[in-house]
N, C-alpha and C positions, 0 to 999 in steps of 0.2 A: 384582937389577939395580941400576943408579944411574939416578936420575930426578930432574928438577927439581919440586919441588912446592909449590904455591902454599899458603901459612898464615894469609894474610889481607890485607884493604885496607891498603895502607903498609907491608907486610913485601916485601922482596925475595925472590925466589924462593930456595927451599933444594934446595941436591943433598943427596939422601937414600939409602939402600939401601933398597929397598923388595923384596916377593915378586916374582918374575918371573911374569907372566901366562901361563895356561893357558889353551888354546883351546876356547869351546865348540864343540859338533858341527858349526854353520855358521860356525865362525870359523877363521882362519889366525894364526898369531903372527908377525910380521915382526922381523928384525934391522935397526933402521933405521939407516940408513947416512948420509942427510940428513934433516933435518927444518927448516920454515920458521917465520918468528916472522912472524904477522899483526897486523894493527893491531887486528881483533876481540879478540886475546888481551889487549893492552894494555888495552883497553876493559873486559873482564871482569874483570881483576885491581884495576878501581876499583869494582866494583858488589858491593852489600852481600849479595847474593843468591848470589854465587859461593862453592860451598862450599870450605872449608879441606879441604886433602888432594888436590884436584884436581892433574893433571898435565894440562898443556895441549898442544896442538900438533896442529893438524889437516892440515897441510901434509906428506907425508913419502913417502919411498921407500927400499927395502930388500929383502932376499932371505928368504925365508919359511923360518922354521926350525920349525916345527911346523905340522900340517894337522889340522882336526876331522875328525872321523869322518864327517860328512855331506858333505863339501867334495869334490868330484869335478874332476879335471882339472888339479892344481896339486900341486906337491909342494917338499920343501925343496930350497933353492939357486936357486928361480926369482925372477928378477929382475923386481920389480913395485913400482908406486905401487896407491893404492887412494881411490875416492870415502869421505871420512870419514863415512859414513851409515851410520845401524841404523834403518831404516823397518820399520812392520809388514807389509809385502809383501801386506796381505790388505784392502785400501780402494780406493777409486775413484782418489785420486791415486797409489796405486803400480800399479794397472792401465794408468794413463796414462802410465805410466814416467817419472813426477816424485816420486823419493823423498825429494829435497829437499824437498819442499813437503807430505810426509805430517805430519798432526797428532800421530801418535805417534814421528815421528824423535827419535833422539838422535844429535847430532852429536859425532862421535869430539873429545875434547878440552874437552868443556864440561859433562859430566856424572861424577859418581864411577864410574857403572856403563858408563861408555864412556870410558875413560883415555885420554889423548893422547900423542902423540910425542915431548915432551920427555923421553926415557928410552932405554935399551939396546933395549926392546922394545915393540912396540905390537901389538893385535889389530886385524883388520879383518875385517868380513864377507867370507866366501868369493867372494859373488855381486857383490861391488864390486871385486873385483880387477881391474888392467887392467897387462898385461904390458908391459916396457920391452924396446924392441928393444935388439940389441948397440950400436949407434949411440947411443942416448939413455944418458947419464951418469945416475948418481944424483943430482947437484946439481940437471938438467932434471927428474928426475922428481918430486923434491921442491917443482918450479915448475909442475907439471902443474896442480896445485888452483888457485892464483891465475890461470895461463893460460887455465883453464877459465873461469873466471869472465869474463875479458874476452870470451872466445870466446861465452859465451851472452850477454853483454851486448849483441853487436856482432850475433849472429843474431837477437834480439828485434827489431831494427832492420828486420830484412829489406832489406838494404841494397841498393839497386840499384846495378850497376857502374857506375862513373864519377861517382859522386856526391859532392858536395862536404858535408863534415860537422864540425863543431865538438865537440870533447871540453872540456869544462870540469872541470879539475883533471888534472894531470900527476904523482898520486903513483902507488902501484903498479898500482891498478886502471886509472886514466886511461893508465897507459902500456901495460897490457896490451889495453885498447881499442883505443888507437893502433897497435897492433903487427898486431891482426887486422883490425882496418878497412881496414887497406891490404891484408893478405891477401886479404881479401873483395873488392878491386878499387875502394876510394876512391881517387878522383883527387885530391882534396884532402882532407888530414887536418890540420886546424889546431886546436892545443891552447891554450886558455887557462889559464896559473900563473903563481903570482907568484914562485916560486922559481927562480932562475936556474939551479941546479943541476937543477932536474927539468926545465926548459926544454929544455936543452942533452941532458937523456938522453932524452927523448920525441924528439926530431932523430935521435938514434943509433938508435931502434927506429922509425922511418919517418914520423914528422910531417912534413909538407912546411911547414910555417909553424907559429911560436910566438908567442902574443902575452903580454903581460905587461899584466893588466888593472887594475894600480895606474898604469900610464904609458899607456896607450891605451885608447880607445873600443873596445870588443870588437868589436861588428859595423861600424864603419870600418876596424877592422883586418883583419877576416876578408875583406871586399869587396876591401880593395886585395891582399888575398893571391890572392884565389881567382878576382876578376872577377865572383863571383856576388852577387846582391842579399842573400840570407840562405841558412844552411845548410838543406840538406832533412832532415838528421839532426843532434838535438843531445845529446850524451852527457852527463849530469850526473853527475861523478865525485868531487863533493865532499862532499856530505854535511852543509850548514849550511843552516838556514832562509833562506829565500828565494831559493835556487838554482832550485827550480822554475819559479818567477816568472820569473826571469832566461832559463831555458831556453824557457819558454812564449813570453816577448818575442823572442825572438832568432828562433826557429823559422821556416821558411818557408810560406806558404801550402799547407795538406794537408802540413805536414812531420811529422817525427815527433820525439817526444823520450822519451828511455830514461831512467829515475831509477834509477841504480845507488847514489848516496850514501846512507848511512843515517843519518836524522832519528829521533830517538825522542821529540823533542817535539812538539806541534802546528804546522802550517806553513799558511800560506795564499799562494794567487794569485786573480787575477780570472778566472773562470771566462769571460766575455764575450770576453776575449782570444783565448783557446785557441778560442772557439765561431766567433768572426768570421774565423780562418783555418782550421778545420776542421783543428786539429793533434790527432794521436793522441799521446797519452801512455801509455806502458808503465812497468810496475815489473819491474826483473829483481832474482833471490836465488837465488844459487846457480848450480847446473847440472844437468845430466844424465850419464847416462853414455855418450852420445854426444859430449858436449863434451869429454871425457877423452880419447875413442879420436879424435876428430880433432885434439887439441892434439897427442897423442903421434905421430900420423903426420905432421902438419906438422915435429914435431923431427925426427921420422926420416928425412924428405925434404930436411929442410935448407932449407923454406920459410918457416920463421921463423929470427929471431935474438935469444933472451932474454938472452945474457949480461949485455948492458949492465944490466940490472935486477937481476942478483947482484952486490951491492956489497961484501960480505965473508962470512966462513966464521969461526964460533965453537965451540970444543969446549964440553961439558956445564959444565965448571968456570968458564967464561968466560962463561958465559950468562946468572946474575943481572945482574952488571953490563953486558951489553951490553943485555939486556933492560929495565933502569932506563934508559940512557942514552937509549932510544928514546922515552922520554916527553915529551924536549924536541926542539925543532925540530933538523934531522939532514939530513945529507947522503946518509944511507943509504936505499937502496929495499927490496932483499931480501936480509935478512941470514939465514944457513942455519947449522943446528948440524949438528954432526958428533958424536954422542953416543960 
């Protein structure tokens, strides 16, 4: 098969011909119809620990082309997406239905033993498959994974209907949070985002108001837009040091802060501020099978409209240049690959 191979930090992805994958007993092989480029893929190619020879890609959809001997209920030709997880299935975390948090889990597209979907074929655990209804396209199927991240983040807030919420950051994850906060019944979903392109995009997926934090005081603008003193929930979707502090400062008394932005270095905030308001702080990572199922159901019913998030599609040959272009500020949101 043809695949995009990571060869090392500072080198563009290389399109090569490699061996087709074969299914382990508990796996299926998918013919990849669409795969998505994620910001975490870009970060991985900048890290010294990412192994050369890796095929990236954990957002994908396709048709089953081969079925492992232990997989039941699936057959070649089935249209599917899959959670890109390879957990141990035998620990307390897995028993709780949280395979993404399993300490032994290998995310597809992050390990040489779990190669990803920047290729014509990809392996997936049979237990992680999710069927795509006829009304859900492969492009939408490849977006289920990032949408499930947003769905999970909103679920972590246990959002009361009619709530007024603030989303810090209007990138792909902030946009997905906006989409599902509205779907969950939030009355006001205000997004703070510096990019005018991103502000316009989140309005397309349901934001009730947007704020340019470079030009406006975020709390004053939120009050003007909603009539509320402070947001009941603040979703932190930026991932820069200092954002947790800002989210806590902005939150209402007994408000909730859900942290989804990824920060690798140490960060700090004043606990007394959170304590003085009895703010709940929760961290969200990945998703569960129920998040995937809920996203697919919402897509099939036409309850959410993710198309504004899909900004372009590239071929495998176009992928290396498109991937490098995403390292710089861009108007793109979700770029899909069609291998």
